C-alpha positions in Angstrom: 25.1 -30.6 33.9 25.1 -34.4 33.5 28.4 -34.1 31.7 30.0 -32.7 34.9 29.1 -35.9 36.9 30.5 -38.1 33.9 33.8 -36.0 33.7 35.8 -37.9 36.4 34.7 -41.3 35.3 35.3 -40.5 31.6 38.9 -39.7 32.5 39.6 -42.3 35.1 38.0 -45.5 33.6 40.3 -45.8 30.6 43.3 -44.8 32.6 42.5 -47.5 35.2 42.1 -50.1 32.4 45.4 -49.3 30.6 47.4 -49.0 33.9 46.2 -52.4 35.0 47.2 -53.8 31.6 50.7 -52.3 32.0 51.0 -54.0 35.5 49.6 -57.4 34.2 52.1 -57.5 31.2 55.1 -56.5 33.4 54.4 -59.1 35.9 54.6 -61.7 33.3 58.1 -60.6 32.2 57.3 -58.0 29.5 59.6 -55.0 29.8 57.7 -53.0 27.1 55.3 -51.1 29.3 58.3 -50.0 31.6 60.5 -49.2 28.5 57.8 -47.0 26.9 56.9 -45.2 30.3 53.6 -46.8 30.7 54.3 -48.4 34.0 53.6 -45.1 35.8 50.9 -43.8 38.1 50.8 -40.6 35.9 47.1 -40.7 34.5 48.1 -38.5 31.5 50.3 -41.1 30.0 47.2 -43.2 29.3 45.0 -40.2 28.3 43.7 -40.3 24.7 41.7 -37.2 23.7 39.4 -38.6 21.2 38.7 -41.7 23.3 38.0 -39.3 26.2 35.6 -37.3 24.3 33.7 -40.4 23.3 33.7 -41.6 26.9 32.2 -38.3 27.9 29.6 -38.0 25.2 28.6 -41.6 24.6 29.7 -43.3 27.8 32.2 -45.5 26.0 35.7 -44.8 24.5 39.3 -45.8 24.9 42.6 -44.7 26.4 46.1 -44.4 25.1 46.8 -48.2 24.5 49.6 -49.6 26.7 52.1 -51.4 24.4 52.8 -54.9 25.2 55.0 -57.7 23.6 53.7 -61.3 24.0 57.0 -62.8 23.0 58.2 -62.2 26.6 55.5 -64.3 28.1 56.3 -67.9 29.2 53.0 -69.0 27.7 52.1 -66.6 24.9 48.3 -67.3 24.7 47.8 -67.5 28.5 49.9 -64.3 28.9 47.8 -62.4 26.4 44.5 -63.6 28.1 45.9 -62.4 31.4 47.1 -59.1 30.1 44.1 -58.1 28.3 41.3 -59.6 30.3 42.5 -58.6 33.8 41.8 -54.9 33.1 38.3 -55.9 31.8 37.7 -57.7 34.9 39.0 -54.9 37.1 36.7 -52.4 35.4 33.8 -54.8 35.9 34.6 -55.4 39.5 35.1 -51.8 40.2 31.7 -51.0 38.6 30.0 -53.7 40.7 31.8 -52.7 43.9 30.7 -49.1 43.4 27.2 -50.0 42.9 27.3 -51.9 46.2 28.9 -48.8 47.7 26.0 -46.6 46.4 23.5 -49.1 47.9 25.2 -49.0 51.3 25.4 -45.1 51.4 21.8 -44.8 50.4 20.7 -47.5 53.0 22.5 -45.6 55.7 20.9 -42.3 54.6 17.3 -43.3 53.9 16.9 -47.0 54.6 16.4 -49.8 52.0 15.9 -48.6 48.5 14.9 -50.4 45.2 17.5 -50.5 42.4 15.7 -47.7 40.6 17.3 -45.3 43.1 20.6 -46.1 41.5 19.3 -45.1 38.1 17.8 -41.9 39.6 21.3 -40.7 40.5 22.6 -41.8 37.1 20.1 -39.9 35.1 19.6 -36.8 37.0 20.8 -33.7 35.2 20.4 -30.8 37.6 23.1 -29.5 39.9 22.5 -29.9 43.6 23.8 -28.2 46.7 23.8 -31.4 48.8 27.2 -32.9 49.1 25.9 -36.4 49.5 23.9 -36.3 46.4 26.9 -35.0 44.4 28.9 -37.9 45.6 26.2 -40.5 44.8 25.9 -39.1 41.3 29.6 -39.2 40.8 29.8 -42.8 42.1 26.7 -43.8 40.0 28.4 -42.6 36.8 31.7 -44.2 37.8 29.9 -47.5 38.3 28.0 -47.4 35.1 30.8 -46.3 33.0 33.2 -49.0 34.3 30.7 -51.7 33.6 30.0 -50.3 30.2 33.7 -49.9 29.4 34.3 -53.7 30.4 31.5 -54.8 28.1 32.6 -52.5 25.3 36.0 -54.0 25.4 34.5 -57.4 24.5 34.0 -56.0 20.9 36.8 -57.4 18.6 37.9 -54.1 17.1 41.2 -52.4 17.7 42.2 -50.9 20.3 39.7 -52.9 22.4 40.8 -55.9 24.4 38.9 -58.6 22.5 40.8 -57.6 19.2 43.9 -58.8 20.7 42.4 -62.0 21.9 41.0 -62.6 18.5 44.3 -62.2 16.8 46.1 -64.3 19.3 43.8 -67.2 18.7 43.4 -66.9 15.1 45.3 -68.5 12.1 47.7 -66.4 10.1 45.3 -65.9 7.1 42.5 -64.7 9.5 45.0 -62.3 11.2 45.9 -60.8 7.7 42.2 -60.3 6.9 41.4 -58.7 10.1 44.4 -56.5 10.0 43.5 -55.5 6.4 39.9 -54.3 7.5 41.1 -52.7 10.8 40.5 -49.2 9.8 37.1 -49.7 8.1 36.0 -51.7 11.2 37.1 -48.8 13.4 35.1 -46.4 11.3 32.0 -48.6 11.5 32.4 -48.9 15.2 32.7 -45.1 15.7 29.5 -44.7 13.6 27.6 -47.2 15.6 28.7 -45.4 18.8 27.7 -42.0 17.4 24.2 -43.3 16.4 23.7 -45.1 19.7 23.7 -48.7 18.3 26.4 -49.9 20.6 24.7 -48.5 23.7 21.5 -50.1 22.7 23.2 -53.5 23.1 25.5 -52.8 26.0 23.2 -50.7 28.2 20.7 -53.5 28.9 23.5 -55.9 29.9 25.0 -53.1 32.1 21.6 -52.5 33.7 21.2 -56.2 34.3 24.5 -56.3 36.1 23.7 -53.3 38.2 20.4 -54.9 39.3 22.2 -58.0 40.3 24.8 -56.1 42.2 22.1 -54.0 43.9 20.2 -57.2 44.9 23.3 -58.7 46.2 24.0 -55.7 48.4 20.3 -55.3 49.6 
């Protein structure tokens, strides 16, 4: 049943990320997202089946990458930072904002609650007939997966955001080496996701962010 609560977030989180990337690049003068049809509110344009399955099963994955061309930016390096870090920040802020929303909804319903209440709704696996509980569980997963997705994108492996930043600020010989090992690095990352090693690193950081956001809203 837990996957039912994860389903909307698994679909929406990568879509939001790639859509924001398309907007950020377009604002800086890049016509590529528009020319490739990525400057659209159609969520299926950003849907990537394998990345979606990984999001649903492991809590982290990817969407269909929005193509960009840094040569259109006035300042190439600054443009790449803005284009690829803005979606990460949006995911992070959406996650934090949703944690605060869950806190507000719970406070109105039952009064002040410790941050453990958030993780109760995140970990519950049974279906409930109470509409409020369903909403809280959907919101909890949306918050957690946004935060995890933001942190996941700090891993410098394609198609994640940090990979583009690494290549932008690297020397040509480093770019050549990274590109040469791109596929093996992707395989290693997928295996680390599959066996839970990535979540072991990201989950504590995500929990810390949630506790800080919860304390801020208290």
